[in-house]
LOMIKE-515223 format. One record per residue (C-alpha): x, y, z; residue number from 1; residue in one letter. Coordinates in steps of 0.05 Angstrom, whole numbers, plus 5000, padded with zeros to 4 digits. Example, Ala and Ser with C-alpha at 12.3 -4.5 7.8 and 13.67 -1.06 7.14 Angstrom:
! residues 2
    xx    yy    zz    k  r
  5246  4910  5156    1  a
  5273  4979  5143    2  s
***
This chain:
! residues 758
    xx    yy    zz    k  r
  5416  9111  9100    1  m
  5454  9159  9141    2  n
  5528  9183  9139    3  n
  5549  9123  9177    4  a
  5550  9080  9115    5  a
  5598  9121  9079    6  y
  5640  9149  9146    7  i
  5700  9106  9121    8  g
  5711  9153  9062    9  l
  5723  9217  9102   10  d
  5797  9201  9112   11  e
  5838  9243  9063   12  t
  5874  9176  9041   13  d
  5809  9145  9029   14  e
  5776  9196  8986   15  w
  5845  9208  8946   16  a
  5834  9141  8914   17  k
  5774  9165  8874   18  f
  5789  9242  8882   19  s
  5843  9290  8864   20  h
  5857  9361  8885   21  a
  5841  9421  8841   22  l
  5893  9479  8836   23  n
  5859  9526  8887   24  s
  5880  9559  8950   25  p
  5825  9525  8986   26  k
  5811  9450  8998   27  q
  5773  9438  8935   28  v
  5772  9365  8907   29  w
  5742  9332  8845   30  e
  5712  9263  8858   31  s
  5690  9210  8803   32  h
  5634  9160  8828   33  i
  5585  9110  8797   34  v
  5512  9118  8811   35  v
  5463  9061  8810   36  d
  5387  9072  8805   37  g
  5386  9117  8746   38  m
  5344  9100  8687   39  h
  5335  9165  8645   40  c
  5356  9234  8642   41  a
  5306  9258  8695   42  a
  5345  9215  8745   43  c
  5409  9246  8721   44  a
  5375  9316  8740   45  m
  5349  9290  8807   46  n
  5418  9266  8826   47  v
  5453  9333  8807   48  e
  5397  9366  8851   49  r
  5411  9322  8908   50  a
  5488  9330  8910   51  l
  5483  9406  8897   52  t
  5439  9413  8954   53  s
  5496  9395  8999   54  v
  5530  9453  9033   55  a
  5599  9452  9008   56  g
  5587  9417  8939   57  v
  5607  9470  8885   58  i
  5584  9431  8826   59  s
  5559  9362  8799   60  a
  5559  9333  8733   61  e
  5519  9267  8717   62  v
  5514  9224  8657   63  n
  5456  9174  8658   64  a
  5485  9134  8603   65  t
  5552  9119  8635   66  s
  5519  9122  8705   67  k
  5585  9165  8728   68  r
  5579  9230  8759   69  a
  5637  9285  8775   70  r
  5630  9323  8839   71  i
  5672  9389  8859   72  t
  5669  9399  8935   73  w
  5706  9436  8986   74  s
  5738  9393  9043   75  a
  5728  9450  9091   76  d
  5657  9447  9086   77  t
  5635  9376  9071   78  t
  5656  9306  9065   79  k
  5642  9252  9019   80  p
  5596  9216  9069   81  s
  5552  9278  9071   82  a
  5541  9280  8992   83  w
  5537  9207  8991   84  m
  5481  9200  9041   85  a
  5446  9258  9006   86  a
  5443  9213  8943   87  l
  5419  9147  8987   88  s
  5365  9195  9011   89  q
  5343  9211  8940   90  a
  5340  9136  8926   91  g
  5406  9126  8887   92  y
  5469  9083  8910   93  a
  5536  9117  8906   94  a
  5601  9078  8894   95  l
  5670  9109  8890   96  p
  5692  9096  8814   97  a
  5756  9064  8835   98  n
  5721  9009  8874   99  e
  5667  8991  8825  100  v
  5703  8929  8799  101  f
  5731  8910  8870  102  n
  5660  8895  8894  103  l
  5608  8840  8883  104  d
  5551  8888  8893  105  a
  5543  8904  8816  106  r
  5544  8829  8800  107  r
  5492  8816  8856  108  k
  5448  8873  8829  109  q
  5448  8847  8758  110  q
  5429  8777  8783  111  r
  5371  8808  8827  112  l
  5349  8843  8764  113  m
  5348  8776  8725  114  l
  5310  8743  8781  115  w
  5259  8795  8777  116  r
  5248  8788  8703  117  m
  5248  8708  8706  118  l
  5195  8711  8762  119  v
  5151  8764  8720  120  a
  5166  8718  8659  121  g
  5139  8653  8691  122  f
  5080  8687  8723  123  c
  5059  8719  8661  124  m
  5059  8653  8622  125  m
  5012  8622  8680  126  q
  4968  8686  8679  127  v
  4967  8683  8606  128  m
  4945  8606  8606  129  m
  4882  8625  8654  130  y
  4866  8685  8610  131  a
  4863  8649  8547  132  y
  4800  8612  8553  133  p
  4764  8680  8564  134  a
  4791  8706  8496  135  y
  4771  8648  8460  136  i
  4707  8625  8493  137  s
  4636  8657  8478  138  p
  4611  8684  8548  139  s
  4552  8634  8551  140  s
  4602  8580  8547  141  d
  4639  8595  8615  142  m
  4597  8596  8680  143  t
  4612  8649  8730  144  q
  4642  8604  8773  145  d
  4698  8582  8729  146  i
  4707  8656  8708  147  q
  4717  8678  8782  148  t
  4764  8617  8792  149  l
  4804  8636  8737  150  l
  4809  8713  8758  151  r
  4829  8688  8831  152  w
  4879  8647  8802  153  a
  4911  8702  8760  154  s
  4905  8748  8818  155  w
  4947  8700  8862  156  v
  4999  8695  8807  157  l
  5005  8768  8803  158  t
  5020  8783  8872  159  l
  5098  8757  8863  160  p
  5103  8809  8808  161  v
  5077  8857  8848  162  m
  5110  8845  8910  163  l
  5180  8823  8880  164  f
  5187  8838  8807  165  s
  5156  8909  8806  166  a
  5184  8937  8872  167  t
  5240  8978  8836  168  p
  5187  9018  8802  169  f
  5153  9028  8866  170  f
  5210  9044  8911  171  s
  5239  9089  8861  172  n
  5171  9128  8857  173  a
  5161  9131  8929  174  f
  5233  9166  8932  175  n
  5205  9213  8877  176  d
  5144  9233  8920  177  l
  5183  9235  8980  178  k
  5237  9284  8951  179  n
  5184  9319  8909  180  r
  5217  9301  8843  181  q
  5200  9264  8783  182  i
  5232  9206  8737  183  s
  5202  9152  8689  184  m
  5189  9104  8749  185  d
  5135  9146  8776  186  l
  5087  9145  8716  187  p
  5106  9068  8708  188  v
  5093  9055  8778  189  a
  5023  9094  8777  190  l
  5005  9050  8709  191  g
  5026  8986  8750  192  i
  4988  9004  8810  193  l
  4924  9030  8776  194  i
  4918  8967  8732  195  t
  4928  8921  8793  196  f
  4875  8959  8834  197  v
  4822  8959  8777  198  v
  4833  8886  8762  199  s
  4829  8870  8837  200  s
  4766  8903  8847  201  a
  4740  8864  8780  202  g
  4760  8800  8818  203  t
  4735  8817  8886  204  f
  4671  8848  8863  205  q
  4654  8824  8795  206  p
  4584  8860  8790  207  e
  4617  8927  8800  208  g
  4623  8975  8740  209  w
  4696  8955  8734  210  w
  4682  8877  8735  211  g
  4670  8867  8663  212  q
  4747  8862  8650  213  e
  4806  8847  8689  214  v
  4881  8859  8662  215  y
  4925  8810  8703  216  f
  4953  8786  8634  217  d
  4970  8858  8610  218  s
  4998  8878  8677  219  l
  5046  8818  8683  220  t
  5066  8821  8612  221  m
  5085  8897  8610  222  f
  5123  8889  8670  223  v
  5156  8832  8645  224  f
  5175  8873  8581  225  f
  5199  8932  8622  226  l
  5246  8886  8661  227  l
  5270  8857  8599  228  t
  5283  8913  8567  229  g
  5314  8946  8626  230  r
  5363  8883  8636  231  w
  5381  8886  8560  232  l
  5392  8964  8561  233  e
  5437  8952  8618  234  l
  5475  8899  8587  235  r
  5477  8943  8522  236  m
  5498  9008  8558  237  r
  5556  8969  8592  238  d
  5585  8955  8523  239  r
  5576  9030  8502  240  t
  5617  9051  8560  241  a
  5662  8988  8557  242  g
  5726  9016  8536  243  a
  5733  9057  8602  244  l
  5710  9000  8643  245  d
  5764  8950  8609  246  v
  5814  9006  8621  247  l
  5801  9013  8693  248  m
  5805  8935  8703  249  r
  5872  8931  8675  250  r
  5910  8942  8739  251  l
  5922  8876  8784  252  p
  5893  8875  8855  253  s
  5953  8840  8878  254  t
  6027  8834  8855  255  i
  6091  8796  8876  256  e
  6142  8847  8915  257  r
  6218  8834  8932  258  l
  6225  8830  9007  259  t
  6288  8843  9047  260  a
  6302  8767  9059  261  k
  6308  8762  8978  262  g
  6238  8724  8969  263  e
  6178  8748  8931  264  f
  6112  8755  8968  265  e
  6040  8774  8943  266  r
  6019  8837  8970  267  i
  5957  8890  8951  268  a
  5982  8935  8897  269  v
  5959  8999  8942  270  n
  6015  8979  8984  271  r
  6074  8987  8935  272  l
  6120  9044  8942  273  l
  6169  9075  8887  274  v
  6235  9038  8885  275  n
  6199  8970  8900  276  d
  6220  8911  8858  277  v
  6163  8871  8835  278  v
  6158  8805  8795  279  r
  6105  8806  8740  280  v
  6081  8738  8715  281  l
  6054  8724  8642  282  p
  5984  8746  8634  283  g
  5989  8793  8691  284  e
  5985  8875  8683  285  a
  6041  8917  8707  286  f
  6018  8954  8768  287  p
  6057  9014  8759  288  a
  6111  9050  8711  289  d
  6177  9018  8721  290  g
  6243  8995  8692  291  q
  6258  8924  8672  292  v
  6315  8896  8719  293  l
  6316  8824  8700  294  a
  6284  8779  8641  295  g
  6259  8791  8573  296  e
  6190  8792  8549  297  t
  6137  8817  8503  298  r
  6082  8869  8524  299  v
  6010  8885  8502  300  d
  6005  8965  8504  301  e
  5948  8968  8454  302  a
  5896  8999  8498  303  l
  5944  9047  8526  304  l
  5988  9071  8469  305  t
  5952  9045  8405  306  g
  6011  9001  8388  307  e
  5981  8942  8352  308  s
  6039  8893  8360  309  y
  6067  8867  8425  310  p
  6129  8902  8443  311  l
  6193  8870  8463  312  v
  6222  8890  8533  313  k
  6289  8881  8554  314  t
  6336  8897  8616  315  v
  6335  8976  8623  316  g
  6273  8991  8580  317  q
  6211  9021  8615  318  t
  6144  8991  8623  319  v
  6077  9027  8632  320  i
  6019  9013  8686  321  a
  5961  8973  8654  322  g
  6005  8940  8601  323  s
  6006  8865  8599  324  y
  6062  8818  8606  325  n
  6052  8769  8550  326  l
  6110  8712  8555  327  q
  6156  8705  8610  328  t
  6163  8732  8684  329  p
  6205  8794  8693  330  i
  6228  8835  8753  331  e
  6212  8915  8747  332  v
  6234  8971  8792  333  r
  6174  9015  8805  334  v
  6190  9087  8784  335  t
  6119  9119  8782  336  q
  6056  9102  8823  337  l
  5982  9125  8827  338  g
  5964  9191  8788  339  n
  6037  9197  8767  340  n
  6029  9146  8714  341  t
  6010  9153  8644  342  r
  5954  9098  8657  343  y
  5926  9145  8709  344  a
  5923  9203  8663  345  q
  5888  9163  8607  346  i
  5834  9138  8655  347  v
  5830  9210  8684  348  s
  5817  9235  8613  349  l
  5765  9179  8598  350  m
  5724  9189  8661  351  e
  5717  9265  8648  352  r
  5696  9246  8578  353  a
  5642  9195  8597  354  s
  5612  9247  8643  355  i
  5613  9301  8599  356  e
  5544  9320  8561  357  k
  5543  9336  8490  358  p
  5498  9395  8469  359  r
  5443  9352  8441  360  l
  5442  9310  8502  361  a
  5440  9373  8546  362  m
  5378  9394  8507  363  i
  5346  9324  8516  364  a
  5361  9328  8587  365  d
  5326  9395  8597  366  r
  5262  9375  8569  367  i
  5260  9306  8606  368  a
  5230  9329  8672  369  r
  5175  9377  8634  370  p
  5164  9317  8586  371  f
  5150  9268  8645  372  l
  5103  9320  8678  373  i
  5065  9327  8608  374  g
  5053  9250  8605  375  v
  5022  9256  8675  376  m
  4977  9311  8645  377  l
  4963  9268  8580  378  a
  4940  9210  8621  379  a
  4895  9249  8663  380  a
  4865  9279  8598  381  i
  4855  9210  8567  382  a
  4819  9187  8629  383  a
  4775  9246  8631  384  i
  4756  9241  8556  385  l
  4736  9169  8561  386  l
  4704  9165  8628  387  w
  4635  9184  8605  388  p
  4632  9127  8559  389  t
  4673  9068  8589  390  d
  4703  9074  8658  391  h
  4749  9013  8649  392  a
  4774  9037  8585  393  r
  4783  9104  8610  394  a
  4829  9082  8666  395  l
  4866  9031  8617  396  m
  4879  9089  8565  397  a
  4910  9125  8621  398  a
  4951  9067  8637  399  v
  4976  9060  8565  400  a
  4991  9135  8566  401  v
  5036  9128  8630  402  l
  5075  9066  8604  403  i
  5084  9078  8531  404  v
  5114  9153  8533  405  t
  5186  9145  8553  406  c
  5238  9199  8553  407  p
  5295  9148  8558  408  c
  5300  9144  8480  409  a
  5307  9216  8472  410  l
  5356  9219  8527  411  s
  5398  9164  8505  412  l
  5399  9181  8430  413  a
  5461  9225  8437  414  t
  5504  9199  8494  415  p
  5497  9121  8478  416  a
  5526  9139  8411  417  a
  5583  9182  8430  418  m
  5601  9137  8487  419  l
  5608  9079  8440  420  t
  5648  9114  8392  421  i
  5696  9144  8446  422  s
  5706  9071  8470  423  g
  5718  9044  8401  424  a
  5770  9102  8388  425  l
  5809  9090  8454  426  a
  5819  9022  8432  427  q
  5853  9046  8370  428  k
  5895  9096  8407  429  g
  5857  9159  8402  430  v
  5832  9191  8468  431  l
  5765  9231  8465  432  v
  5775  9289  8513  433  r
  5713  9333  8499  434  k
  5650  9302  8477  435  m
  5626  9363  8444  436  q
  5682  9361  8397  437  a
  5652  9303  8358  438  l
  5599  9344  8336  439  e
  5641  9400  8317  440  a
  5691  9352  8278  441  l
  5634  9323  8235  442  s
  5629  9396  8206  443  q
  5700  9415  8193  444  v
  5719  9430  8126  445  d
  5790  9453  8135  446  t
  5851  9413  8166  447  v
  5914  9454  8188  448  v
  5974  9414  8204  449  f
  6036  9434  8244  450  d
  6097  9405  8214  451  k
  6156  9389  8266  452  t
  6130  9328  8309  453  g
  6062  9323  8268  454  t
  6077  9301  8200  455  l
  6151  9286  8216  456  t
  6180  9237  8263  457  q
  6228  9261  8317  458  d
  6287  9225  8284  459  a
  6326  9255  8225  460  l
  6345  9220  8160  461  t
  6404  9237  8109  462  i
  6373  9273  8051  463  a
  6439  9275  8008  464  s
  6516  9255  8015  465  i
  6570  9303  7982  466  d
  6640  9274  7974  467  t
  6709  9286  7952  468  a
  6724  9255  7886  469  s
  6767  9203  7919  470  e
  6710  9173  7961  471  y
  6640  9147  7946  472  t
  6583  9163  7989  473  p
  6578  9091  8015  474  v
  6653  9096  8039  475  q
  6644  9167  8069  476  a
  6580  9140  8103  477  l
  6619  9081  8132  478  a
  6675  9126  8158  479  i
  6627  9174  8188  480  a
  6585  9117  8227  481  a
  6647  9090  8256  482  t
  6657  9157  8291  483  l
  6583  9169  8306  484  a
  6573  9107  8339  485  s
  6611  9137  8398  486  a
  6558  9192  8406  487  s
  6485  9196  8427  488  l
  6474  9262  8393  489  h
  6410  9254  8344  490  p
  6449  9271  8279  491  l
  6502  9215  8301  492  s
  6441  9165  8310  493  k
  6418  9185  8243  494  a
  6484  9169  8208  495  i
  6492  9101  8245  496  v
  6421  9085  8227  497  q
  6432  9102  8151  498  a
  6495  9063  8150  499  a
  6469  8997  8180  500  a
  6437  8973  8117  501  p
  6489  8994  8071  502  q
  6529  8943  8035  503  p
  6604  8942  8050  504  p
  6647  8997  8028  505  a
  6690  8975  7967  506  q
  6764  8979  7978  507  d
  6754  9005  8047  508  l
  6743  8959  8111  509  q
  6721  9001  8170  510  t
  6757  8955  8219  511  q
  6817  8969  8187  512  d
  6815  9047  8202  513  l
  6839  9032  8273  514  h
  6796  9085  8300  515  i
  6826  9107  8372  516  s
  6824  9160  8416  517  a
  6748  9183  8400  518  v
  6732  9251  8433  519  k
  6664  9286  8436  520  e
  6661  9363  8441  521  v
  6584  9370  8461  522  h
  6547  9415  8412  523  g
  6605  9413  8362  524  a
  6628  9346  8337  525  g
  6673  9283  8343  526  l
  6750  9276  8334  527  s
  6789  9213  8332  528  a
  6856  9184  8299  529  n
  6852  9131  8247  530  s
  6895  9100  8198  531  a
  6880  9152  8143  532  i
  6899  9208  8193  533  g
  6863  9252  8243  534  a
  6786  9253  8228  535  l
  6733  9301  8250  536  k
  6655  9295  8244  537  l
  6618  9359  8264  538  g
  6596  9430  8244  539  s
  6634  9469  8198  540  s
  6669  9512  8249  541  v
  6689  9449  8281  542  f
  6718  9419  8222  543  c
  6754  9482  8201  544  g
  6712  9499  8147  545  l
  6690  9567  8164  546  e
  6686  9596  8102  547  n
  6629  9548  8073  548  l
  6559  9576  8067  549  d
  6512  9557  8122  550  r
  6452  9515  8098  551  m
  6380  9518  8118  552  a
  6376  9444  8137  553  a
  6421  9409  8186  554  p
  6487  9392  8160  555  v
  6547  9348  8191  556  v
  6620  9351  8155  557  y
  6672  9298  8153  558  l
  6740  9318  8145  559  v
  6811  9284  8152  560  s
  6877  9321  8164  561  e
  6887  9315  8090  562  h
  6824  9354  8073  563  g
  6750  9352  8062  564  w
  6714  9282  8055  565  i
  6638  9290  8054  566  a
  6579  9335  8076  567  t
  6520  9302  8100  568  f
  6453  9340  8090  569  t
  6395  9315  8135  570  f
  6320  9328  8132  571  e
  6263  9310  8183  572  e
  6231  9239  8169  573  s
  6166  9245  8142  574  i
  6114  9199  8175  575  r
  6097  9134  8138  576  a
  6025  9149  8127  577  d
  6028  9224  8119  578  a
  6026  9232  8044  579  e
  5968  9179  8033  580  s
  5928  9211  8091  581  s
  5931  9278  8064  582  i
  5915  9252  7994  583  r
  5851  9216  8026  584  t
  5833  9285  8062  585  l
  5837  9325  8003  586  i
  5800  9274  7960  587  q
  5738  9278  8012  588  q
  5738  9355  7992  589  g
  5772  9376  8055  590  i
  5823  9434  8051  591  q
  5889  9419  8076  592  v
  5940  9470  8100  593  q
  6009  9472  8136  594  l
  6037  9525  8178  595  l
  6107  9518  8208  596  s
  6159  9564  8242  597  g
  6210  9538  8199  598  d
  6242  9573  8138  599  q
  6191  9584  8083  600  a
  6231  9552  8029  601  d
  6238  9487  8074  602  t
  6165  9489  8087  603  v
  6144  9499  8019  604  s
  6188  9442  7995  605  a
  6164  9397  8049  606  f
  6090  9413  8025  607  g
  6101  9397  7957  608  q
  6135  9322  7984  609  k
  6069  9311  8024  610  v
  6017  9343  7974  611  g
  5998  9407  8009  612  i
  5993  9461  7965  613  a
  5979  9516  8017  614  h
  6044  9506  8057  615  a
  6065  9574  8095  616  r
  6136  9577  8135  617  g
  6168  9633  8178  618  g
  6104  9631  8224  619  c
  6106  9659  8289  620  t
  6052  9637  8345  621  p
  6020  9700  8331  622  k
  6021  9689  8259  623  d
  5990  9624  8264  624  k
  5932  9657  8307  625  l
  5922  9711  8259  626  l
  5916  9657  8202  627  h
  5866  9614  8242  628  m
  5822  9674  8256  629  q
  5819  9694  8186  630  l
  5801  9623  8162  631  l
  5743  9627  8213  632  q
  5723  9696  8192  633  q
  5717  9665  8120  634  q
  5664  9615  8147  635  g
  5714  9553  8149  636  s
  5704  9501  8210  637  q
  5779  9486  8224  638  v
  5812  9432  8257  639  a
  5881  9437  8280  640  m
  5933  9381  8288  641  i
  5990  9397  8328  642  g
  6040  9372  8385  643  d
  5992  9389  8440  644  g
  6042  9434  8479  645  l
  6079  9484  8428  646  n
  6014  9496  8396  647  d
  5975  9508  8453  648  g
  5944  9578  8438  649  p
  5924  9558  8363  650  i
  5896  9493  8388  651  l
  5849  9529  8438  652  a
  5828  9574  8382  653  l
  5809  9520  8328  654  a
  5738  9495  8324  655  n
  5773  9422  8337  656  v
  5839  9408  8361  657  s
  5879  9344  8355  658  i
  5945  9329  8393  659  a
  5996  9283  8360  660  m
  6047  9239  8397  661  g
  6057  9194  8459  662  q
  6105  9250  8487  663  a
  6049  9295  8503  664  v
  6035  9300  8576  665  p
  5960  9282  8576  666  l
  5947  9326  8634  667  a
  5972  9389  8599  668  q
  5945  9372  8528  669  a
  5898  9426  8506  670  q
  5869  9388  8455  671  a
  5797  9354  8440  672  d
  5831  9296  8417  673  f
  5895  9259  8436  674  v
  5926  9211  8384  675  v
  5974  9170  8425  676  m
  6000  9125  8366  677  n
  6028  9183  8320  678  n
  5988  9156  8263  679  q
  5967  9210  8217  680  i
  5918  9163  8189  681  g
  5879  9169  8252  682  m
  5859  9239  8233  683  v
  5821  9211  8175  684  v
  5789  9156  8219  685  l
  5767  9213  8268  686  l
  5736  9256  8211  687  l
  5700  9198  8180  688  s
  5676  9168  8248  689  q
  5651  9237  8271  690  a
  5609  9245  8213  691  k
  5582  9171  8222  692  r
  5570  9184  8293  693  t
  5525  9246  8284  694  m
  5484  9204  8230  695  r
  5471  9157  8278  696  i
  5453  9210  8333  697  v
  5404  9241  8283  698  k
  5373  9172  8267  699  q
  5365  9155  8347  700  n
  5334  9227  8351  701  l
  5283  9218  8295  702  m
  5263  9147  8321  703  w
  5253  9176  8392  704  a
  5211  9231  8364  705  l
  5170  9193  8317  706  a
  5159  9139  8368  707  y
  5128  9187  8416  708  n
  5088  9228  8362  709  v
  5054  9163  8340  710  v
  5046  9126  8404  711  c
  5018  9181  8449  712  v
  4954  9194  8411  713  p
  4940  9127  8398  714  i
  4949  9113  8475  715  a
  4903  9178  8492  716  i
  4846  9149  8447  717  m
  4845  9085  8484  718  g
  4866  9044  8426  719  w
  4934  9016  8455  720  l
  4933  8957  8501  721  p
  4973  8963  8561  722  a
  5020  8903  8548  723  w
  5038  8933  8476  724  l
  5052  8998  8513  725  a
  5103  8962  8557  726  g
  5130  8926  8499  727  l
  5136  8993  8458  728  g
  5171  9028  8515  729  m
  5219  8975  8523  730  a
  5234  8969  8445  731  l
  5242  9048  8440  732  s
  5305  9047  8486  733  s
  5334  8985  8463  734  l
  5333  9007  8390  735  l
  5368  9070  8408  736  v
  5426  9033  8444  737  v
  5430  8978  8392  738  a
  5439  9028  8337  739  n
  5491  9064  8376  740  a
  5531  8998  8387  741  l
  5542  8995  8309  742  r
  5594  9050  8324  743  l
  5637  8995  8364  744  s
  5660  8966  8298  745  t
  5712  9012  8267  746  l
  5738  8996  8193  747  p
  5794  8950  8193  748  t
  5825  8971  8126  749  q
  5884  9017  8121  750  n
  5865  9079  8160  751  l
  5890  9125  8109  752  s
  5844  9104  8059  753  g
  5781  9108  8099  754  l
  5715  9135  8068  755  g
  5655  9156  8106  756  n
  5619  9093  8135  757  t
  5556  9085  8163  758  g
***
C-alpha cells in the first residue's frame, strides 16, 4: 500500500485528532495509533524498526499486547502518510487511535478471523473422519485403492485450510522474508507448508520414501488450534486493555445543538465550538466540559473521577466530558473542548500507560527475536538428527519444533497482567501513569504522607468554641452563622456548615436578631447591626482585640459593641478513611511517616490523631528532599503521597509517587499514580494489588519458561505430534492471558481494610 491510502491524514487538522504538538521549537508531534497484525514481541520490534526507518521519525514505542504505538516525528521532514505506508509495506495495518471505534474494519477483521477458524474446524472434522480408519484398521484390512481414495479426499478437504484459513500465516511470513525480519508466523508457516508438501507427496506418489504416512489430520488440527487460540487470545487481550477502550468510547459521535432559530439539530461532535448550547438526552454522554443552563439530572462520573454514586447536577453546576446523563434532558453551555477537557487528559495518560513497556517486558522483547532464530536452528537440528533413521519422522519433528516453541507466552507474561490491573484501577478512580511503577510499588516498605490536601480535606471544621459566660456555644454559633451566611470565605462556610445540624439556640431566635447592614472587609471580617448591638466577626485586629495572643490554628472572633462573645478555633478536616487506612498500612508492616510545612506542634498533634508516630513539621521543600534521600540511603523503598503540584520535587525523587485529589492538573502531575477520588484507602488498594500483580507476572513467566523447557526437547526427539504441538502453542498464550485476567476483579470490601489478595 502506498502513501495515497493515508494522504488524507497529512492535513494538520486531521493528524491533530490523534496527535499533539510537543513543547519544541521545531514542528515535533506525538501521535498515537493502533496497529493490526501484531501477534508477538518480535512483531512489535518489527513495527518499531519499520517506523524508525522513515526519515523524520524521531522515536517509536510499540506494545504488542495493547496493539498501540506512540510515534514522535517532525512535521518539517515527514507526514503521517509516510510512516503509515512504511507499516503497510512491513505487513501491518495502522489506524489512528481516535478512529478505531468509529470504523467497522475492526469488527470485519474479527468476523473474518472467526470464519477462518470455523472453516478449519469443519475441514478438520471431515479429515479426521477419513483418517480414522487408517488408525484402527490393520494394513491388511484396507486395500490400496481405498487408502488412496481416503488420502485424496483428505487432500481436497485440506485445500480450503491452506488457501483460506492459513493465509494470515503465509502472508505474514512472506512479509517477514521480504523485509528481512522474523516473527512467530514465519516458523508456523514453514511448519504448515512442510507438512502439506510431505503429505501431498505421499498422496501423489505413495511408493516414495515419504509415502508411508500423510499428516492432513495433524495439519488441519493444528491450524484450527492455532486460529482458535489466536481468536480467544484476541478477545481476552481486548479485555485486558478494556478500560482504555471503554473510556475512549464514552464520547458520543453526534449531539443536539441549539441553532440561531431556537431549535435543536443533531450535528457531529467535532463541529462543536466553545459557548455552543447543547441538549444532552438521558443515556447520552456529555461531549464536552460545560455548565448546566436548564434542567436537573443525575450524572455518572465513575470512570472519570472514581465517584461511585450518581451526582445531582442543577443549573449553574459543571459537567465533564465523558460522564453520562442518567435521568432527564438538560441544556449545557460548552466551556471546554477537545484536548482542554479533563476527559482528554485522562485518555492521554491511559494511552501513554498502555504503550509503556515494564522492565520485565522489555527483557522479554529483547530475547524474542534471538529466540525465534533459535527455534529455526533447533528445527534444523531435529531434522538432521532423525534424517538417517526416518525421513518422515525427521521432517515432522522439525515441524513440531517450529510450531510448539512460542515466544508469545513469554512476551505476554508481564504486559497482559499490568494492562489488566491498570484498567481495573482506572475503574476505581486510580490512573496508572507509569507501568514500571507497579513493580517498584510492590517492593515499597515506607510510605510518606504530606498533610494538607492529602490526609486532610480542603474544608476546615470548628475544633472548639470558647464563649463569654452569658452565651452558650450553640447560641454563639447561631449568631456567627447568621453573619457568616453573607460571605463566601472558607472560614465563613465552615461556621455556616457547623451551625446547620445544631439544635435551636435556647432563649435566642436568630430571626429576632434583625441583622442588617452587613458589610464584608475582605481578608478581615464581617460587620453588621443587630438587636443586640453592632456585631463583628473576623480576625482579632478587625474585632479590636489586638492584645489577644495569636494562635497557630486559624481563629475567628465574634464581638458585639458590649464586648467579646466567642472565639472559634478551626482545624483541618481529616479525611474519613485516613485513620483506618494508616492503621491497615502499619498492620501490613509498612512504616508510615508524615512530613509537612506546618508548625511542628500542629503536625505532631495531627499525627497522633491519625496514628502516625513519625510526624515531622516545619519542613521546607529542601528538608523534605533531604529526609527522602536519608530514607533511601538507609535502604528503604519509599512511596510518597502528596498533592501532585506543591510536592513535585519530592514526588520525583521517591521510588514511587502518588498524587491525590481531583484538582490536580493531570498533564502536570509529576506522579506515577493519580488518585482522582481523594480516598486514602486507594493507597492501600494500590499496594496490595501491586504485590498481587507481580505474583501473577512471576507465575506467567514461570509457566512460559517451563513450557518451552519441557516441550522443545520432546519435539526435537520426534515424540511430539504436530497437532499436539499446535494445541500446546495455543494453550500457552491462553493460559498466560487468562491468568492475567484474574486481576480484572478487585476486592469489593472496605478499601482501607484490604489485605494482600492473590
